[in-house]
N, CA, C and O atoms as a DFTB+ gen file, in Angstrom:
448 C
 N C O
     1  1      25.833     -17.632      -1.198
     2  2      25.480     -18.926      -1.334
     3  2      26.661     -19.843      -1.086
     4  3      26.525     -20.900      -0.472
     5  1      27.896     -19.400      -1.603
     6  2      29.019     -20.202      -1.604
     7  2      29.580     -20.316      -0.123
     8  3      30.165     -21.318       0.290
     9  1      29.345     -19.213       0.605
    10  2      29.801     -19.133       2.077
    11  2      28.924     -20.071       2.882
    12  3      29.445     -20.770       3.752
    13  1      27.636     -20.126       2.645
    14  2      26.699     -20.883       3.373
    15  2      27.003     -22.375       3.115
    16  3      26.934     -23.193       4.032
    17  1      27.323     -22.702       1.912
    18  2      27.595     -24.145       1.564
    19  2      28.919     -24.521       2.168
    20  3      29.037     -25.676       2.579
    21  1      29.855     -23.750       2.265
    22  2      31.142     -24.006       2.886
    23  2      30.975     -24.279       4.382
    24  3      31.575     -25.206       4.926
    25  1      30.108     -23.414       5.068
    26  2      29.818     -23.472       6.387
    27  2      29.136     -24.812       6.779
    28  3      29.470     -25.429       7.790
    29  1      28.219     -25.207       5.979
    30  2      27.457     -26.529       6.175
    31  2      28.462     -27.656       5.962
    32  3      28.504     -28.581       6.773
    33  1      29.278     -27.618       4.900
    34  2      30.257     -28.718       4.687
    35  2      31.267     -28.785       5.813
    36  3      31.661     -29.889       6.189
    37  1      31.712     -27.662       6.379
    38  2      32.674     -27.717       7.523
    39  2      31.887     -28.228       8.760
    40  3      32.477     -28.960       9.555
    41  1      30.750     -27.928       8.946
    42  2      29.998     -28.503      10.005
    43  2      29.830     -29.924      10.003
    44  3      29.905     -30.580      11.042
    45  1      29.586     -30.469       8.784
    46  2      29.464     -31.941       8.545
    47  2      30.861     -32.546       8.749
    48  3      30.983     -33.621       9.337
    49  1      31.928     -31.860       8.265
    50  2      33.278     -32.409       8.489
    51  2      33.594     -32.522       9.923
    52  3      34.301     -33.437      10.344
    53  1      33.052     -31.549      10.738
    54  2      33.364     -31.641      12.139
    55  2      32.659     -32.855      12.808
    56  3      33.256     -33.547      13.633
    57  1      31.417     -33.090      12.446
    58  2      30.662     -34.207      12.741
    59  2      31.413     -35.473      12.356
    60  3      31.501     -36.375      13.189
    61  1      31.952     -35.602      11.169
    62  2      32.617     -36.764      10.700
    63  2      33.885     -37.019      11.553
    64  3      34.215     -38.138      11.947
    65  1      34.578     -35.848      11.807
    66  2      35.883     -36.010      12.563
    67  2      35.570     -36.453      13.974
    68  3      36.331     -37.197      14.592
    69  1      34.452     -35.991      14.470
    70  2      34.030     -36.410      15.843
    71  2      33.679     -37.911      15.906
    72  3      33.922     -38.621      16.882
    73  1      33.071     -38.330      14.744
    74  2      32.623     -39.745      14.648
    75  2      33.838     -40.773      14.517
    76  3      33.820     -41.845      15.121
    77  1      34.857     -40.399      13.723
    78  2      35.954     -41.269      13.456
    79  2      37.103     -41.030      14.272
    80  3      37.841     -41.985      14.513
    81  1      37.371     -39.869      14.744
    82  2      38.605     -39.526      15.446
    83  2      38.411     -39.625      17.032
    84  3      37.619     -38.857      17.578
    85  1      39.056     -40.467      17.693
    86  2      38.881     -40.491      19.147
    87  2      39.569     -39.216      19.723
    88  3      40.634     -38.788      19.277
    89  1      38.922     -38.681      20.682
    90  2      39.484     -37.454      21.362
    91  2      38.699     -36.192      20.871
    92  3      38.831     -35.130      21.480
    93  1      37.862     -36.296      19.748
    94  2      37.224     -35.145      19.343
    95  2      35.716     -35.549      19.530
    96  3      35.354     -36.670      19.173
    97  1      34.855     -34.677      20.069
    98  2      33.457     -35.009      20.311
    99  2      32.614     -33.780      19.952
   100  3      33.115     -32.660      20.061
   101  1      31.383     -33.940      19.537
   102  2      30.485     -32.956      19.292
   103  2      29.041     -33.486      19.640
   104  3      28.691     -34.604      19.263
   105  1      28.224     -32.678      20.353
   106  2      27.018     -33.099      20.808
   107  2      25.927     -33.189      19.787
   108  3      25.015     -33.988      20.001
   109  1      25.918     -32.488      18.740
   110  2      24.881     -32.536      17.736
   111  2      25.254     -31.516      16.527
   112  3      26.340     -30.951      16.399
   113  1      24.201     -31.404      15.722
   114  2      24.439     -30.584      14.499
   115  2      24.512     -29.107      14.830
   116  3      25.243     -28.368      14.171
   117  1      23.751     -28.644      15.865
   118  2      23.827     -27.253      16.299
   119  2      25.288     -26.864      16.806
   120  3      25.846     -25.825      16.454
   121  1      25.822     -27.755      17.625
   122  2      27.126     -27.555      18.178
   123  2      28.126     -27.531      16.987
   124  3      29.044     -26.710      16.977
   125  1      27.950     -28.431      15.982
   126  2      28.895     -28.502      14.908
   127  2      28.750     -27.219      14.060
   128  3      29.753     -26.695      13.576
   129  1      27.596     -26.739      13.887
   130  2      27.414     -25.390      13.133
   131  2      28.103     -24.333      13.810
   132  3      28.844     -23.566      13.195
   133  1      27.893     -24.246      15.098
   134  2      28.551     -23.215      15.857
   135  2      30.107     -23.280      15.958
   136  3      30.818     -22.278      16.031
   137  1      30.563     -24.577      15.953
   138  2      31.987     -24.823      15.930
   139  2      32.664     -24.419      14.663
   140  3      33.772     -23.886      14.609
   141  1      31.802     -24.759      13.513
   142  2      32.337     -24.311      12.228
   143  2      32.381     -22.841      12.021
   144  3      33.271     -22.324      11.346
   145  1      31.479     -22.190      12.566
   146  2      31.398     -20.674      12.520
   147  2      32.481     -20.172      13.356
   148  3      33.202     -19.304      12.863
   149  1      32.722     -20.597      14.602
   150  2      33.774     -20.069      15.448
   151  2      35.180     -20.443      14.883
   152  3      36.133     -19.682      15.052
   153  1      35.294     -21.563      14.245
   154  2      36.473     -21.989      13.670
   155  2      36.877     -21.020      12.518
   156  3      38.008     -20.554      12.381
   157  1      35.847     -20.786      11.735
   158  2      36.087     -19.883      10.497
   159  2      36.487     -18.565      10.986
   160  3      37.408     -17.989      10.406
   161  1      35.840     -17.956      12.095
   162  2      36.133     -16.655      12.550
   163  2      37.562     -16.578      13.166
   164  3      38.301     -15.613      12.970
   165  1      37.889     -17.616      13.893
   166  2      39.277     -17.648      14.449
   167  2      40.293     -17.754      13.392
   168  3      41.345     -17.121      13.484
   169  1      40.019     -18.572      12.329
   170  2      41.053     -18.658      11.339
   171  2      41.155     -17.352      10.486
   172  3      42.216     -17.053       9.938
   173  1      40.016     -16.570      10.384
   174  2      40.051     -15.405       9.665
   175  2      40.724     -14.250      10.483
   176  3      41.343     -13.356       9.905
   177  1      40.593     -14.294      11.776
   178  2      41.005     -13.103      12.596
   179  2      42.418     -13.458      13.319
   180  3      43.374     -12.685      13.264
   181  1      42.454     -14.629      13.959
   182  2      43.750     -14.828      14.722
   183  2      44.737     -15.422      13.939
   184  3      45.902     -15.115      14.192
   185  1      44.463     -16.367      12.862
   186  2      45.597     -17.044      12.229
   187  2      46.549     -16.204      11.554
   188  3      47.743     -16.489      11.635
   189  1      46.123     -15.093      10.825
   190  2      47.181     -14.323      10.253
   191  2      48.066     -13.601      11.226
   192  3      49.237     -13.380      10.916
   193  1      47.562     -13.208      12.423
   194  2      48.372     -12.606      13.456
   195  2      49.310     -13.636      13.954
   196  3      50.478     -13.275      14.105
   197  1      49.006     -14.814      14.224
   198  2      49.802     -15.856      14.733
   199  2      50.834     -16.236      13.716
   200  3      51.993     -16.456      14.070
   201  1      50.440     -16.323      12.409
   202  2      51.327     -16.664      11.362
   203  2      52.551     -15.640      11.267
   204  3      53.708     -16.015      11.078
   205  1      52.171     -14.321      11.418
   206  2      53.198     -13.277      11.272
   207  2      54.108     -13.361      12.449
   208  3      55.329     -13.271      12.330
   209  1      53.429     -13.553      13.716
   210  2      54.251     -13.673      14.903
   211  2      55.254     -14.756      14.920
   212  3      56.347     -14.584      15.460
   213  1      54.903     -15.942      14.309
   214  2      55.748     -17.113      14.379
   215  2      56.458     -17.275      12.956
   216  3      56.919     -18.376      12.651
   217  1      56.541     -16.299      12.171
   218  2      57.165     -16.396      10.903
   219  2      58.666     -16.861      10.938
   220  3      59.025     -17.662      10.076
   221  1      59.500     -16.449      11.803
   222  2      60.868     -16.942      11.868
   223  2      60.814     -18.568      12.028
   224  3      61.457     -19.330      11.307
   225  1      60.008     -18.951      13.011
   226  2      59.982     -20.465      13.325
   227  2      59.354     -21.214      12.062
   228  3      59.747     -22.326      11.710
   229  1      58.420     -20.558      11.463
   230  2      57.802     -21.106      10.294
   231  2      58.810     -21.260       9.170
   232  3      58.761     -22.224       8.406
   233  1      59.718     -20.310       9.074
   234  2      60.623     -20.384       7.998
   235  2      61.685     -21.505       8.269
   236  3      62.067     -22.264       7.378
   237  1      62.145     -21.557       9.593
   238  2      63.034     -22.548       9.949
   239  2      62.457     -23.984       9.821
   240  3      63.202     -24.906       9.490
   241  1      61.224     -24.173      10.061
   242  2      60.685     -25.491       9.867
   243  2      60.019     -25.774       8.421
   244  3      59.289     -26.737       8.181
   245  1      60.367     -24.845       7.566
   246  2      59.864     -24.885       6.162
   247  2      58.370     -25.041       6.108
   248  3      57.857     -25.818       5.302
   249  1      57.649     -24.307       6.962
   250  2      56.209     -24.279       6.927
   251  2      55.484     -25.151       7.726
   252  3      54.277     -24.970       7.881
   253  1      56.144     -26.196       8.321
   254  2      55.533     -27.154       9.015
   255  2      55.003     -26.697      10.363
   256  3      54.166     -27.396      10.935
   257  1      55.438     -25.570      10.904
   258  2      54.917     -25.007      12.120
   259  2      53.430     -24.528      11.906
   260  3      52.698     -24.370      12.884
   261  1      53.019     -24.315      10.709
   262  2      51.655     -23.927      10.421
   263  2      50.652     -25.093      10.838
   264  3      49.498     -24.836      11.181
   265  1      51.122     -26.296      10.793
   266  2      50.365     -27.357      11.234
   267  2      50.064     -27.317      12.741
   268  3      48.990     -27.723      13.184
   269  1      50.999     -26.839      13.482
   270  2      51.032     -26.627      14.951
   271  2      50.056     -25.450      15.242
   272  3      49.318     -25.532      16.224
   273  1      50.021     -24.411      14.470
   274  2      49.171     -23.225      14.661
   275  2      47.755     -23.735      14.328
   276  3      46.832     -23.427      15.081
   277  1      47.547     -24.457      13.302
   278  2      46.177     -24.919      13.002
   279  2      45.570     -25.796      14.130
   280  3      44.407     -25.637      14.501
   281  1      46.387     -26.710      14.652
   282  2      46.033     -27.550      15.712
   283  2      45.644     -26.760      16.972
   284  3      44.644     -27.045      17.630
   285  1      46.501     -25.730      17.284
   286  2      46.167     -24.900      18.356
   287  2      44.835     -24.237      18.187
   288  3      44.042     -24.206      19.128
   289  1      44.556     -23.697      17.006
   290  2      43.391     -22.881      16.787
   291  2      42.145     -23.854      16.773
   292  3      41.054     -23.434      17.158
   293  1      42.299     -25.114      16.343
   294  2      41.290     -26.102      16.372
   295  2      40.868     -26.429      17.876
   296  3      39.705     -26.586      18.247
   297  1      41.963     -26.502      18.648
   298  2      41.735     -26.745      20.088
   299  2      41.076     -25.511      20.754
   300  3      40.152     -25.647      21.557
   301  1      41.558     -24.347      20.413
   302  2      41.051     -23.184      20.929
   303  2      39.536     -22.963      20.666
   304  3      38.792     -22.512      21.538
   305  1      39.157     -23.272      19.541
   306  2      37.737     -23.267      19.150
   307  2      36.925     -24.247      20.012
   308  3      35.749     -23.974      20.250
   309  1      37.462     -25.333      20.478
   310  2      36.731     -26.202      21.312
   311  2      36.648     -25.680      22.772
   312  3      35.815     -26.133      23.558
   313  1      37.526     -24.725      23.105
   314  2      37.330     -24.146      24.476
   315  2      36.260     -23.131      24.438
   316  3      35.675     -22.848      25.483
   317  1      35.956     -22.566      23.335
   318  2      34.921     -21.534      23.175
   319  2      33.504     -22.085      23.046
   320  3      32.554     -21.604      23.663
   321  1      33.412     -23.140      22.195
   322  2      32.094     -23.694      21.896
   323  2      31.701     -24.752      22.871
   324  3      32.454     -25.700      23.092
   325  1      30.572     -24.624      23.449
   326  2      30.037     -25.638      24.281
   327  2      29.386     -26.803      23.522
   328  3      28.459     -26.549      22.754
   329  1      29.788     -27.995      23.679
   330  2      29.373     -29.091      23.012
   331  2      30.273     -29.509      21.935
   332  3      29.938     -30.392      21.146
   333  1      31.449     -28.884      21.868
   334  2      32.558     -29.371      20.969
   335  2      33.776     -29.539      21.712
   336  3      34.358     -28.555      22.168
   337  1      34.240     -30.796      21.883
   338  2      35.372     -31.128      22.785
   339  2      36.508     -31.672      21.986
   340  3      36.307     -32.438      21.044
   341  1      37.739     -31.272      22.360
   342  2      38.954     -31.838      21.873
   343  2      39.822     -32.185      23.110
   344  3      40.160     -31.360      23.958
   345  1      40.123     -33.414      23.114
   346  2      40.715     -33.926      24.421
   347  2      42.144     -33.588      24.560
   348  3      42.550     -33.153      25.638
   349  1      42.962     -33.756      23.529
   350  2      44.451     -33.478      23.685
   351  2      44.998     -32.925      22.411
   352  3      44.251     -32.716      21.456
   353  1      46.251     -32.687      22.369
   354  2      46.863     -32.056      21.201
   355  2      46.833     -33.057      20.048
   356  3      46.504     -32.667      18.928
   357  1      47.162     -34.332      20.273
   358  2      47.103     -35.234      19.192
   359  2      45.775     -35.232      18.389
   360  3      45.766     -35.266      17.159
   361  1      44.633     -35.189      19.165
   362  2      43.339     -35.104      18.508
   363  2      43.189     -33.809      17.707
   364  3      42.674     -33.765      16.589
   365  1      43.694     -32.731      18.389
   366  2      43.602     -31.420      17.772
   367  2      44.377     -31.362      16.449
   368  3      43.914     -30.768      15.476
   369  1      45.558     -31.986      16.428
   370  2      46.447     -31.974      15.355
   371  2      45.786     -32.704      14.125
   372  3      45.724     -32.147      13.029
   373  1      45.303     -33.947      14.342
   374  2      44.580     -34.849      13.305
   375  2      43.321     -34.209      12.873
   376  3      42.950     -34.295      11.702
   377  1      42.606     -33.529      13.830
   378  2      41.365     -32.943      13.423
   379  2      41.568     -31.689      12.544
   380  3      40.906     -31.510      11.522
   381  1      42.454     -30.881      12.959
   382  2      42.927     -29.698      12.060
   383  2      43.387     -30.188      10.699
   384  3      43.085     -29.585       9.669
   385  1      44.086     -31.238      10.709
   386  2      44.588     -31.792       9.313
   387  2      43.454     -32.194       8.491
   388  3      43.388     -31.861       7.307
   389  1      42.561     -32.892       9.063
   390  2      41.392     -33.372       8.353
   391  2      40.527     -32.165       7.883
   392  3      40.082     -32.139       6.736
   393  1      40.305     -31.223       8.724
   394  2      39.541     -29.941       8.327
   395  2      40.206     -29.300       7.238
   396  3      39.510     -28.838       6.333
   397  1      41.569     -29.193       7.187
   398  2      42.335     -28.527       6.122
   399  2      42.097     -29.296       4.801
   400  3      41.909     -28.678       3.753
   401  1      42.106     -30.696       4.856
   402  2      41.856     -31.399       3.680
   403  2      40.440     -31.206       3.146
   404  3      40.196     -31.091       1.945
   405  1      39.561     -31.178       4.071
   406  2      38.101     -30.982       3.637
   407  2      37.876     -29.576       3.008
   408  3      37.095     -29.387       2.075
   409  1      38.606     -28.631       3.582
   410  2      38.421     -27.250       3.077
   411  2      39.202     -27.113       1.786
   412  3      38.777     -26.342       0.925
   413  1      40.360     -27.832       1.581
   414  2      40.956     -27.689       0.410
   415  2      40.207     -28.405      -0.748
   416  3      40.158     -27.900      -1.869
   417  1      39.614     -29.617      -0.443
   418  2      38.755     -30.280      -1.379
   419  2      37.448     -29.385      -1.811
   420  3      37.065     -29.264      -2.974
   421  1      36.872     -28.818      -0.738
   422  2      35.694     -27.965      -0.994
   423  2      35.992     -26.801      -2.022
   424  3      35.283     -26.499      -2.982
   425  1      37.110     -26.240      -1.657
   426  2      37.652     -25.055      -2.537
   427  2      37.858     -25.565      -4.037
   428  3      37.439     -24.933      -5.007
   429  1      38.485     -26.664      -4.116
   430  2      38.806     -27.185      -5.445
   431  2      37.458     -27.516      -6.205
   432  3      37.298     -27.229      -7.392
   433  1      36.470     -28.163      -5.398
   434  2      35.145     -28.390      -6.145
   435  2      34.456     -27.112      -6.493
   436  3      33.892     -27.009      -7.583
   437  1      34.468     -26.250      -5.732
   438  2      33.665     -24.921      -5.950
   439  2      34.310     -24.137      -7.054
   440  3      33.614     -23.363      -7.711
   441  1      35.622     -24.283      -7.316
   442  2      36.162     -23.578      -8.448
   443  2      35.804     -24.204      -9.755
   444  3      35.852     -23.526     -10.782
   445  1      35.437     -25.496      -9.776
   446  2      34.936     -26.131     -11.034
   447  2      33.589     -25.917     -11.252
   448  3      33.043     -26.384     -12.252
């Protein structure tokens, strides 16, 4: 139940990001649900590998390079999902940052 609720909240966050952030677009609820699923799978499978590979850079930047990795994965999800578009790196960066905030807030709410 927790996983399903997080999936729906992330899909609604993608719709909100597409509505408020220029450069990010989604065609509908179905595309947002698929994008949230793909983004979750990418973050579960590729993010740890990329984080380990870029660990020296991440240490040098005091962890700020993680934001670049998140933006790249957000953009990468848009290349896979039809109906989910990220125009440029700036949009990917802010979209990934907003998704991180929504995820953090969702986890905080679910713990209570």
